[in-house]
LOVEX-842521 format. One record per residue (C-alpha): x, y, z; residue number from 1; residue in one letter. Coordinates in steps of 0.1 Angstrom, whole numbers, plus 5000, padded with zeros to 4 digits. Example, Ala and Ser with C-alpha at 12.3 -4.5 7.8 and 13.67 -1.06 7.14 Angstrom:
<rs>
+------+------+------+-----+---+
:    x :    y :    z :   k : r :
+------+------+------+-----+---+
: 5123 : 4955 : 5078 :   1 : A :
: 5137 : 4989 : 5071 :   2 : S :
+------+------+------+-----+---+
</rs>
This chain:
<rs>
+------+------+------+-----+---+
:    x :    y :    z :   k : r :
+------+------+------+-----+---+
: 5150 : 8083 : 9618 :   1 : M :
: 5160 : 8118 : 9606 :   2 : S :
: 5190 : 8127 : 9584 :   3 : P :
: 5208 : 8138 : 9612 :   4 : E :
: 5202 : 8106 : 9632 :   5 : D :
: 5209 : 8086 : 9602 :   6 : K :
: 5244 : 8100 : 9601 :   7 : K :
: 5249 : 8094 : 9637 :   8 : L :
: 5237 : 8060 : 9633 :   9 : Y :
: 5262 : 8052 : 9608 :  10 : Q :
: 5290 : 8071 : 9630 :  11 : A :
: 5281 : 8045 : 9657 :  12 : S :
: 5287 : 8014 : 9637 :  13 : L :
: 5324 : 7998 : 9635 :  14 : K :
: 5321 : 7989 : 9598 :  15 : S :
: 5296 : 7970 : 9572 :  16 : K :
: 5324 : 7943 : 9569 :  17 : D :
: 5322 : 7933 : 9603 :  18 : T :
: 5288 : 7938 : 9614 :  19 : E :
: 5265 : 7909 : 9616 :  20 : E :
: 5229 : 7909 : 9596 :  21 : W :
: 5211 : 7902 : 9628 :  22 : I :
: 5228 : 7930 : 9646 :  23 : D :
: 5223 : 7956 : 9616 :  24 : L :
: 5185 : 7944 : 9617 :  25 : L :
: 5180 : 7943 : 9655 :  26 : F :
: 5206 : 7950 : 9681 :  27 : Y :
: 5224 : 7981 : 9665 :  28 : R :
: 5191 : 8000 : 9660 :  29 : P :
: 5181 : 7993 : 9695 :  30 : I :
: 5212 : 8001 : 9708 :  31 : G :
: 5216 : 8035 : 9690 :  32 : F :
: 5186 : 8045 : 9707 :  33 : R :
: 5196 : 8033 : 9739 :  34 : W :
: 5230 : 8053 : 9732 :  35 : A :
: 5213 : 8084 : 9725 :  36 : L :
: 5192 : 8082 : 9756 :  37 : L :
: 5222 : 8076 : 9778 :  38 : F :
: 5240 : 8103 : 9759 :  39 : R :
: 5212 : 8126 : 9770 :  40 : R :
: 5215 : 8114 : 9805 :  41 : L :
: 5252 : 8116 : 9811 :  42 : G :
: 5255 : 8079 : 9814 :  43 : V :
: 5291 : 8069 : 9807 :  44 : S :
: 5296 : 8036 : 9783 :  45 : P :
: 5313 : 8016 : 9810 :  46 : N :
: 5282 : 8022 : 9833 :  47 : A :
: 5259 : 8007 : 9804 :  48 : V :
: 5284 : 7977 : 9801 :  49 : T :
: 5279 : 7970 : 9844 :  50 : I :
: 5241 : 7974 : 9837 :  51 : A :
: 5245 : 7948 : 9810 :  52 : S :
: 5265 : 7924 : 9832 :  53 : I :
: 5237 : 7925 : 9857 :  54 : F :
: 5211 : 7918 : 9832 :  55 : L :
: 5231 : 7889 : 9817 :  56 : G :
: 5238 : 7875 : 9849 :  57 : V :
: 5201 : 7873 : 9860 :  58 : A :
: 5191 : 7859 : 9827 :  59 : A :
: 5214 : 7830 : 9835 :  60 : G :
: 5200 : 7824 : 9870 :  61 : V :
: 5166 : 7821 : 9854 :  62 : L :
: 5177 : 7790 : 9830 :  63 : F :
: 5181 : 7771 : 9863 :  64 : Y :
: 5145 : 7766 : 9863 :  65 : F :
: 5127 : 7741 : 9840 :  66 : T :
: 5096 : 7764 : 9839 :  67 : S :
: 5095 : 7777 : 9803 :  68 : L :
: 5079 : 7810 : 9811 :  69 : P :
: 5107 : 7817 : 9837 :  70 : L :
: 5133 : 7805 : 9810 :  71 : N :
: 5116 : 7831 : 9782 :  72 : I :
: 5119 : 7859 : 9808 :  73 : I :
: 5155 : 7848 : 9808 :  74 : G :
: 5157 : 7851 : 9771 :  75 : I :
: 5145 : 7885 : 9771 :  76 : V :
: 5168 : 7898 : 9797 :  77 : L :
: 5198 : 7882 : 9777 :  78 : L :
: 5186 : 7901 : 9745 :  79 : V :
: 5182 : 7932 : 9768 :  80 : W :
: 5217 : 7927 : 9780 :  81 : A :
: 5229 : 7924 : 9742 :  82 : N :
: 5213 : 7952 : 9733 :  83 : S :
: 5233 : 7973 : 9763 :  84 : Y :
: 5263 : 7954 : 9751 :  85 : D :
: 5256 : 7970 : 9715 :  86 : S :
: 5248 : 8004 : 9730 :  87 : A :
: 5279 : 8010 : 9752 :  88 : D :
: 5301 : 8008 : 9719 :  89 : G :
: 5280 : 8028 : 9700 :  90 : Q :
: 5276 : 8054 : 9728 :  91 : L :
: 5318 : 8053 : 9730 :  92 : A :
: 5320 : 8061 : 9692 :  93 : R :
: 5293 : 8088 : 9694 :  94 : L :
: 5309 : 8104 : 9724 :  95 : T :
: 5346 : 8096 : 9718 :  96 : G :
: 5345 : 8082 : 9755 :  97 : Q :
: 5367 : 8050 : 9742 :  98 : K :
: 5391 : 8035 : 9769 :  99 : S :
: 5412 : 8004 : 9772 : 100 : E :
: 5390 : 7996 : 9807 : 101 : L :
: 5359 : 7998 : 9784 : 102 : G :
: 5369 : 7972 : 9760 : 103 : R :
: 5383 : 7951 : 9790 : 104 : I :
: 5348 : 7954 : 9807 : 105 : L :
: 5332 : 7951 : 9773 : 106 : D :
: 5349 : 7917 : 9767 : 107 : G :
: 5342 : 7903 : 9805 : 108 : M :
: 5306 : 7911 : 9802 : 109 : S :
: 5299 : 7882 : 9780 : 110 : G :
: 5319 : 7860 : 9800 : 111 : D :
: 5300 : 7871 : 9831 : 112 : C :
: 5269 : 7861 : 9814 : 113 : W :
: 5280 : 7826 : 9799 : 114 : F :
: 5296 : 7818 : 9835 : 115 : I :
: 5263 : 7825 : 9849 : 116 : A :
: 5243 : 7804 : 9821 : 117 : I :
: 5268 : 7775 : 9826 : 118 : Y :
: 5266 : 7770 : 9862 : 119 : L :
: 5229 : 7776 : 9862 : 120 : A :
: 5225 : 7747 : 9836 : 121 : I :
: 5247 : 7726 : 9854 : 122 : C :
: 5230 : 7728 : 9887 : 123 : L :
: 5198 : 7723 : 9868 : 124 : R :
: 5207 : 7690 : 9853 : 125 : L :
: 5229 : 7677 : 9881 : 126 : M :
: 5203 : 7654 : 9899 : 127 : P :
: 5203 : 7634 : 9864 : 128 : T :
: 5239 : 7639 : 9853 : 129 : W :
: 5258 : 7644 : 9883 : 130 : S :
: 5291 : 7662 : 9882 : 131 : F :
: 5294 : 7649 : 9846 : 132 : W :
: 5277 : 7678 : 9833 : 133 : I :
: 5302 : 7703 : 9852 : 134 : F :
: 5328 : 7682 : 9831 : 135 : I :
: 5310 : 7686 : 9799 : 136 : L :
: 5303 : 7725 : 9807 : 137 : A :
: 5339 : 7730 : 9815 : 138 : A :
: 5351 : 7717 : 9781 : 139 : L :
: 5324 : 7735 : 9764 : 140 : A :
: 5336 : 7767 : 9784 : 141 : G :
: 5371 : 7765 : 9776 : 142 : Y :
: 5364 : 7759 : 9738 : 143 : C :
: 5339 : 7791 : 9741 : 144 : H :
: 5364 : 7814 : 9754 : 145 : S :
: 5390 : 7805 : 9726 : 146 : K :
: 5364 : 7807 : 9698 : 147 : Q :
: 5353 : 7843 : 9713 : 148 : A :
: 5385 : 7856 : 9715 : 149 : A :
: 5399 : 7845 : 9682 : 150 : M :
: 5366 : 7858 : 9665 : 151 : A :
: 5375 : 7890 : 9684 : 152 : D :
: 5409 : 7891 : 9672 : 153 : Y :
: 5402 : 7887 : 9637 : 154 : Y :
: 5378 : 7914 : 9634 : 155 : R :
: 5397 : 7935 : 9648 : 156 : N :
: 5428 : 7927 : 9626 : 157 : I :
: 5403 : 7931 : 9597 : 158 : H :
: 5393 : 7967 : 9609 : 159 : L :
: 5433 : 7975 : 9614 : 160 : F :
: 5438 : 7966 : 9577 : 161 : F :
: 5403 : 7983 : 9567 : 162 : L :
: 5403 : 8016 : 9588 : 163 : L :
: 5440 : 8019 : 9604 : 164 : G :
: 5450 : 8019 : 9641 : 165 : K :
: 5422 : 8043 : 9649 : 166 : Q :
: 5395 : 8022 : 9635 : 167 : G :
: 5404 : 7991 : 9656 : 168 : S :
: 5413 : 7980 : 9689 : 169 : E :
: 5442 : 7956 : 9677 : 170 : L :
: 5464 : 7955 : 9708 : 171 : D :
: 5498 : 7943 : 9715 : 172 : N :
: 5505 : 7919 : 9742 : 173 : A :
: 5540 : 7933 : 9749 : 174 : C :
: 5527 : 7968 : 9754 : 175 : Q :
: 5499 : 7955 : 9776 : 176 : E :
: 5525 : 7937 : 9796 : 177 : K :
: 5543 : 7969 : 9799 : 178 : E :
: 5511 : 7987 : 9811 : 179 : K :
: 5506 : 7962 : 9836 : 180 : Y :
: 5542 : 7963 : 9850 : 181 : N :
: 5538 : 8003 : 9856 : 182 : R :
: 5505 : 7998 : 9876 : 183 : M :
: 5509 : 7995 : 9914 : 184 : S :
: 5487 : 7970 : 9931 : 185 : W :
: 5487 : 7996 : 9960 : 186 : Q :
: 5472 : 8027 : 9943 : 187 : D :
: 5454 : 8008 : 9911 : 188 : E :
: 5444 : 7973 : 9925 : 189 : F :
: 5412 : 7971 : 9902 : 190 : I :
: 5428 : 7984 : 9873 : 191 : Q :
: 5460 : 7963 : 9876 : 192 : K :
: 5437 : 7932 : 9882 : 193 : L :
: 5419 : 7937 : 9849 : 194 : F :
: 5451 : 7944 : 9829 : 195 : Q :
: 5466 : 7913 : 9845 : 196 : Y :
: 5438 : 7894 : 9827 : 197 : F :
: 5440 : 7915 : 9796 : 198 : Y :
: 5475 : 7908 : 9791 : 199 : K :
: 5471 : 7873 : 9792 : 200 : N :
: 5441 : 7874 : 9768 : 201 : Y :
: 5462 : 7893 : 9742 : 202 : T :
: 5490 : 7871 : 9743 : 203 : A :
: 5469 : 7839 : 9741 : 204 : N :
: 5454 : 7855 : 9709 : 205 : Q :
: 5489 : 7862 : 9696 : 206 : E :
: 5501 : 7827 : 9706 : 207 : R :
: 5476 : 7813 : 9683 : 208 : M :
: 5483 : 7833 : 9653 : 209 : T :
: 5522 : 7826 : 9645 : 210 : P :
: 5518 : 7832 : 9607 : 211 : C :
: 5498 : 7863 : 9611 : 212 : F :
: 5523 : 7879 : 9639 : 213 : Q :
: 5553 : 7871 : 9616 : 214 : R :
: 5533 : 7888 : 9587 : 215 : F :
: 5526 : 7917 : 9609 : 216 : F :
: 5563 : 7920 : 9623 : 217 : A :
: 5572 : 7921 : 9586 : 218 : E :
: 5548 : 7953 : 9580 : 219 : L :
: 5561 : 7969 : 9611 : 220 : K :
: 5596 : 7965 : 9599 : 221 : A :
: 5586 : 7983 : 9568 : 222 : K :
: 5560 : 8006 : 9576 : 223 : Y :
: 5551 : 8028 : 9608 : 224 : E :
: 5528 : 8011 : 9631 : 225 : D :
: 5526 : 7982 : 9606 : 226 : G :
: 5500 : 8006 : 9586 : 227 : V :
: 5509 : 7991 : 9551 : 228 : A :
: 5501 : 8011 : 9520 : 229 : P :
: 5464 : 8011 : 9507 : 230 : V :
: 5471 : 7981 : 9479 : 231 : E :
: 5486 : 7955 : 9505 : 232 : I :
: 5457 : 7969 : 9530 : 233 : R :
: 5431 : 7960 : 9505 : 234 : E :
: 5446 : 7926 : 9493 : 235 : Q :
: 5444 : 7915 : 9531 : 236 : F :
: 5409 : 7929 : 9536 : 237 : R :
: 5396 : 7912 : 9505 : 238 : Q :
: 5410 : 7877 : 9518 : 239 : K :
: 5400 : 7884 : 9553 : 240 : S :
: 5365 : 7896 : 9545 : 241 : L :
: 5349 : 7859 : 9537 : 242 : S :
: 5358 : 7850 : 9574 : 243 : L :
: 5338 : 7878 : 9590 : 244 : M :
: 5304 : 7857 : 9588 : 245 : P :
: 5326 : 7831 : 9606 : 246 : L :
: 5335 : 7854 : 9633 : 247 : T :
: 5301 : 7869 : 9636 : 248 : N :
: 5288 : 7828 : 9640 : 249 : I :
: 5315 : 7824 : 9669 : 250 : L :
: 5301 : 7852 : 9687 : 251 : S :
: 5268 : 7859 : 9702 : 252 : F :
: 5239 : 7854 : 9682 : 253 : N :
: 5241 : 7818 : 9669 : 254 : T :
: 5254 : 7805 : 9699 : 255 : R :
: 5226 : 7822 : 9720 : 256 : V :
: 5197 : 7809 : 9692 : 257 : I :
: 5215 : 7771 : 9701 : 258 : A :
: 5210 : 7779 : 9736 : 259 : L :
: 5173 : 7792 : 9733 : 260 : F :
: 5165 : 7759 : 9712 : 261 : I :
: 5179 : 7736 : 9738 : 262 : S :
: 5159 : 7753 : 9767 : 263 : L :
: 5126 : 7753 : 9745 : 264 : F :
: 5129 : 7714 : 9741 : 265 : I :
: 5141 : 7711 : 9778 : 266 : D :
: 5177 : 7694 : 9765 : 267 : M :
: 5200 : 7724 : 9776 : 268 : P :
: 5229 : 7699 : 9775 : 269 : W :
: 5225 : 7700 : 9739 : 270 : L :
: 5242 : 7736 : 9738 : 271 : Y :
: 5273 : 7720 : 9753 : 272 : F :
: 5275 : 7698 : 9728 : 273 : V :
: 5268 : 7723 : 9698 : 274 : F :
: 5296 : 7742 : 9711 : 275 : E :
: 5322 : 7712 : 9715 : 276 : L :
: 5313 : 7701 : 9677 : 277 : T :
: 5298 : 7726 : 9653 : 278 : V :
: 5313 : 7757 : 9671 : 279 : L :
: 5348 : 7740 : 9672 : 280 : N :
: 5350 : 7727 : 9640 : 281 : A :
: 5341 : 7763 : 9627 : 282 : L :
: 5366 : 7776 : 9648 : 283 : F :
: 5395 : 7754 : 9637 : 284 : I :
: 5384 : 7762 : 9600 : 285 : Y :
: 5385 : 7798 : 9606 : 286 : M :
: 5421 : 7797 : 9623 : 287 : V :
: 5435 : 7778 : 9595 : 288 : W :
: 5420 : 7800 : 9569 : 289 : R :
: 5433 : 7833 : 9586 : 290 : H :
: 5469 : 7816 : 9590 : 291 : E :
: 5468 : 7806 : 9555 : 292 : K :
: 5460 : 7840 : 9545 : 293 : I :
: 5488 : 7853 : 9565 : 294 : S :
: 5511 : 7829 : 9555 : 295 : R :
: 5505 : 7839 : 9516 : 296 : E :
: 5507 : 7875 : 9525 : 297 : M :
: 5540 : 7872 : 9542 : 298 : Y :
: 5552 : 7853 : 9512 : 299 : N :
: 5544 : 7878 : 9489 : 300 : R :
: 5562 : 7907 : 9508 : 301 : Q :
: 5593 : 7885 : 9510 : 302 : C :
: 5590 : 7878 : 9473 : 303 : S :
: 5586 : 7917 : 9466 : 304 : I :
: 5617 : 7923 : 9489 : 305 : V :
: 5636 : 7895 : 9469 : 306 : N :
: 5628 : 7909 : 9435 : 307 : V :
: 5639 : 7947 : 9447 : 308 : Q :
+------+------+------+-----+---+
</rs>
């Protein structure tokens, strides 16, 4: 990689704080090459995201079959889809083509992959599990959605305190609701539909973080846009840094490794059990720790005010 490409590659990353080692070793370098190609071809980040949805859904369909070769092809397609998922964000950062629609599509892409995967596994196991497999999958899917949403939220909170408002995608539920209300179903049906789900998504994230919301509201009351002085931001960043590996575990790579193993041993139901036990335990711990950090930082802010 040339010195110029190295600079571009670094510019395409979010931050070393939030990047997972598998992504840095594999997906980010591949995604960067895709991003350079798509930039030359004039392909938009949103088009790359949509392509990743088709690849991920195709992968899910192949997991319906008990044939190991077909499952391996599905795994390759899912890895390809995730490399595109990496590339769309890198392309957006390289070209400045960031948009809220792009963020919504990016979040939806993973949902589409896993809906296809869950459905394929359920249909595959239905002859032996009957309708019970759908109940197990629904519970796992619900937990998956909460895990992924909060992992994404905590990463963006961390990026906000590390890089400021421009370096993160920390959105506000009230503002998202206002955008939704301003849209017209008649003239902006697709955008308003996306916005409907996104405003609910951000509202759910905020409902699950009462201590952080109280701390953040305190910062907003004292500082413009909640961007606190460097000292406060660094204190929060240092405390939050230890949770970033957990946010990565609850995102893509770890869960997909578990999925691959369950498919290789022809026991895909084990993936749902992994979601409900191991990942849920990590999720509960992550939320508890982050809320504890937020409570401590809020109390520190209040004590400073009282001293003054």
